[in-house]
N, C-alpha and C positions, 0 to 999 in steps of 0.2 A: 530415331533421333533422341528420344528420351534416354535410352541406355547409353548412347555415345556421350551425351552431355553429362550424365551422371558419372560415368567413368572418368571424364576429364576433370570434373570438380573434385572427385575423391582423390585422384592422383595429384591434384594441385594442392591438396591439404585444406581446401576451403570447407568441404563438408556440405551435405545436403540432407534434407529430410530428418535433420537431427533435432527435432523438437517434439514435445508431446502433443498429441492431437486430442480432440474431443469428438466423440461420436454422438450425433443426435438424429432425429427422425429424417432429416434431409439426406442422410448418407446411407439409407437402407431402402430396400426395394419398394416400389410402388406398383400399382396396377399397370399392366402392359409390359413389364420387364420380363425378358427371358434370360436365364442365367445358365451357361454351359459349364459343367464341371467335369474334369477328368478324375479318374480313380486310380490310385496306386494301391493295389490289393496285396502286394507282397513287398512292402517298403524295406529297403536295405540302407543302412547307415543313416536312418532318420530318427531324430530325437526331438522332443518338444523344446529343448534348449533351456537356457537360463531365464530366471525372472529378474525383475528390477528395471531400472531406468536406462535409457540409451543403449538398447541391445541391438544386435544384428543377427537375424536368423536367415541363413542362406540355404534355401532348398532348391536352388536353380539347377543343380546337377544330380540331385538324388531322387527327384520325383519322377516316376514313370507313368506313362499314359496307358493303363491297362483296360481302358474302356471309358466311356463318358455318357452322360445323359443331360437332359435339359429340364430345368425347373421353370415352369411358367407361372407367373403371378398375375392374377386377374381380379377385377372387381367381383366381389362375392355374389352379387345379385344374379339370379337365374341358374345357378349351378345346383346339382342334386342336393336336396335337403338343406338348401341355404336358409330357408325360413326357420330351421331349427337353431340357427346361430345368428340371432338378430344383431348381436354386437360385432359380428365379423364385417370388415370392410375389404378383406383380401381373401383369395383362395389360392392355394398352391397346388399345381398339377405336375406330377413327376412323369416324364415320358415313359418310364419303365413301369409305371403303375397305372394301368388304364381303367381301374375300377375303384379308385379311392381319391378323395379330395380333402386336403387339409385346410381348415378354416382358421384364419388369423385375424387379430385386430392390431392395428398400428395407429398410435397417436403420439402426442408429445411426451408421454411417459415411457413408452417402450413398444417393443414388438413381441407379441405373445400368440401362442397357439391356443385356441379355445375349443377345438374339437375336430372330429374327422367324420366324413361320410364315406361309406364303402358298400360295394355290392358283394353279398355273400349268398351263394346258392340262388342267384337270380333276384334276390330282394335287396333293396337299398335301405340301409339303416344308418343311424348317426350315433356317435359316441361323444358325450360331453365331458371334457376335462380342460383344465387350464394350466399352462406352464409358460413362464416368461422365457423368451430367447435372449433378449438383451434389453436393458433399461436405458432410458435417456434422461439427462446427458450421461455419457460414460467417459470416465478418464481413469487414470491409475488409482486404485484403491476403491473404486465403485464396486459395491457388492449387493447381493440380494439372495433370498432363499429362506429355507426353513419351513415354508408352508407346504403341507403335503399335497401331492398331485394324485388324484384318485380318478380312475376311469375304467370302464369295461372294455377290455381289449377286443374280445370277440365273444359271440354266443351263437350256437347252432343246434338244431334238433338232432337227436340221435335215434331214439326209438329202439332200444336194444337192452336185453337182459344178459349180462356177461356170463352168468353161470347157471342159467335156467331158473324157472319160476319157483322151484322149491328150495333153492339154495340161498345163502346169506346175502349175497350182493343184490342190491335193489335194481328194479327196472329203471333204466336211465332215459328219461324223456328228452333232456337237453343238457348241454355242457356250456359253461361260461367261465372266463378267466377275468378276474378283477386285478387291475394293476394299481398298486399304491407305491408312491415314491416320495422321497424328500430330496429336493434339489437345492444346491448351493452354487453360487457363481461369484467369482472375484476377478476383477481386472488386475492382474499381478505384474504386468510389465508393459513397457512401450519401447518402440525403436523402429528399425527398418526390417521388413520381411522381403526376401528376394525369392521369386518363383520363376518358372519358365514364362509366365505371363508378364512379369516386370518387377520393378522395385517400388515399394510403397511404405510410407509412414504408417505405422500400425499400433493398435492396442491388442494385447493378448488377453483373452478371456479363458479362465479355467472353470469348467463346469463339472460338478460331481453329482451323480444321481444314485441314491441308495434305494433300490427297488425291491418290492415283494409282490410276486404274482401268485394269487391264490385261485385254485381250481374248484369250482362248485358244480354239483350236479342237481338236476331237478328230477325229483321222484315223487309221484303222487301229488303233484302240484306244489311241492315245497322245495325250496333251494337250500342246500346244505353243503358244507365243505366235504369234498370227497374223502372217504375213509381210506386208510392205507391198504386194506384188503381189496376193495373195489379198484383202487388206483393201480394196484399190481396186475389185476386181470386185464385192464384196458390200456396199460402203459401211460398213465397220467401221473403227473407230479402234483401232490396236494399243495405244497407251498415251495416256491423257488425264490431264492435270494440272489441278487446280482448288484454289482456296483459298476457303473459306467463312468469313466473319466474321459473328458473331452477338452481339447485345447482348440480355440478358434482365434484367428487373427482378423481383425476388422480394420478398415481404412476409411478415411474421409474422401478418398479420391473418387471422382465422379465416374471413373471407368470400372468401378467395382459394384457397389450396392449390395454386397453379400459377403460372407466371410471369404477372404482370399484363400485361406487354408483351414482345414478342419481335420483333426486327428483324434482317433480313439486310442487310448493307451492304458497299459496296466500299471499297478502300483509300483512295480520295479522299473518303470520307464519304458518298457517295450511297447513300440507303436504297432498296432494291429492293422490299421488301414488309414489312408489319407484321401481326402477329397480336396481338389484345388481348382480354382477358377482357370478356365482355359482361354477365355477371351472376354472382351468388354460385353456387357449385356446389350441385348437388342430389343427393339420395340415389337411387341406381340401383334399378331394379325388382327385381333379384335379391338384394337384401340385407335385405328386410323379412320378419320373422317375427312372429307373434303367438301367442296360446295356442290357435289353431286347429291341429289335427293334420291334415296332408295327406300322402297317399301317391300317388306316380305310378309306373306300370309299363307296359310294360317300358322300361328305360332302359339302353342306347340303344334307340330305337324304330325299327321298320321300317314297319309298315302303320298302326299306331294307338297312342295312349296312353290309358290309363285313369287318371282322376284321381278320388280319393275324399277326402272331408274330413269332419271331425267337425261342421262347421257345417250344420245341417239346414234353415235358412231359405232364402229366395230369394237368389240370388247370380249374379254374372257371371264367366265365365271368359274370359280373353284370352290369346292366344299371340302373341308378338312375336319377330321374327327379330333378328339382331345389328345390322341397320341401323336398327331402330326401326319397321319396317313391321309393322302388325297383320295377322297371318295368319289369325286366327280370333277371333271374339268372340260369345259366346252367353249369354243369361240361362237359368238353369235352377233347378229346385227338387229337393231331395233331397240325397243325400250322395255321388253318383257320376255321372260323365259320361265317355263315350268320344269321342275326337276322332280322325278319320282324319288320318294323316300321309303318305298315299300320294303326294300331290302336292308334298311338301316336299323340298327339296334336302338333301343331307347337310350337317350342321353343327350349331351350337348354337342353341337357342331358349330364350326366357324365357316363363314363364307367371305370371299373377297372378290372384288371386281377390278380388273386391270384393263388398260388399253392394249393394243396389239404390240406395243413397244415394251410392255412390261411395267408401265407406270401405274402405281396403285391409285385407284379412284375412290374405293370405299371398302370397308370391311366391318363385319358385325357378327352376331351369333344368333342361333335359334335352337330350339329343343324339339326332339322327336319323342313323342309319348303316345303309344298305341293302346 
């Protein structure tokens, strides 16, 4: 209906969506939102297009769906290493990344990443860094940047002497990579963006990140930048420089809540890949509550969880891991059920209770920690 009406108005010469918008905190994701994105990994005929006022960027026929994934935004409380990020009020979970959690803070000034928690070699660690995604309010000409973004990308033990004990290269206890970047952002255009998802009044944001990744090794308890000789033996790059250019299109339409389109591109304009919204965002499983009273214990769980509810009729209990995989599903009658968690890995799980018609009664989350 929207596309039909839009086509009619454009054909009639009346024009629609032809006014600059302002993006503020109400137009961006909140806890409970799931955003589905399609990926065009071999874009053909795609450019970021012109800047300036009253533009039209038509990507409706040039974006291909080469795969998709879902980004889940949740209240940060209770997720791995959440206490390391006391300022975070959101966490983002990518369905393709089952061992990392991106922590964000959203307020009236903007949306920003403040760190990441990840599982490496069975251990969960957290990396502290801060980078603004978009500032509020944003309109054409809004800009920010210039503040360095510094963070430890990863660190892991090695325990290896690349050339033997009597030779120049030192024994390597551990390796880490420090990421340092300067980010700038500018809203350089407004207009209508057209995708296979629909047509939306939008602002375009251009983000440039100048990054330096430095590799350090720990030897004899001391961290130092890896020397060129040792780096050559173990295929490490002491210092790597990179520039990332990204174009994002934001809208104030309630059916979005996330960039409609995001492109990485080169200085010569070549677009490397495109992410675009596939559909309107949906409500996540752990945000639904009704007048049904539910209790779960113990939490954190080790060997089992016991779930009791005030709903006495037939119902179905489902347990889902953070990737969306259904770990358990069982119909039962009564007000209590015990579920074994002995074969569950440590981490966060969601559970939902439905009646036999599929109507949602309750959902929440719990942690397994053995």
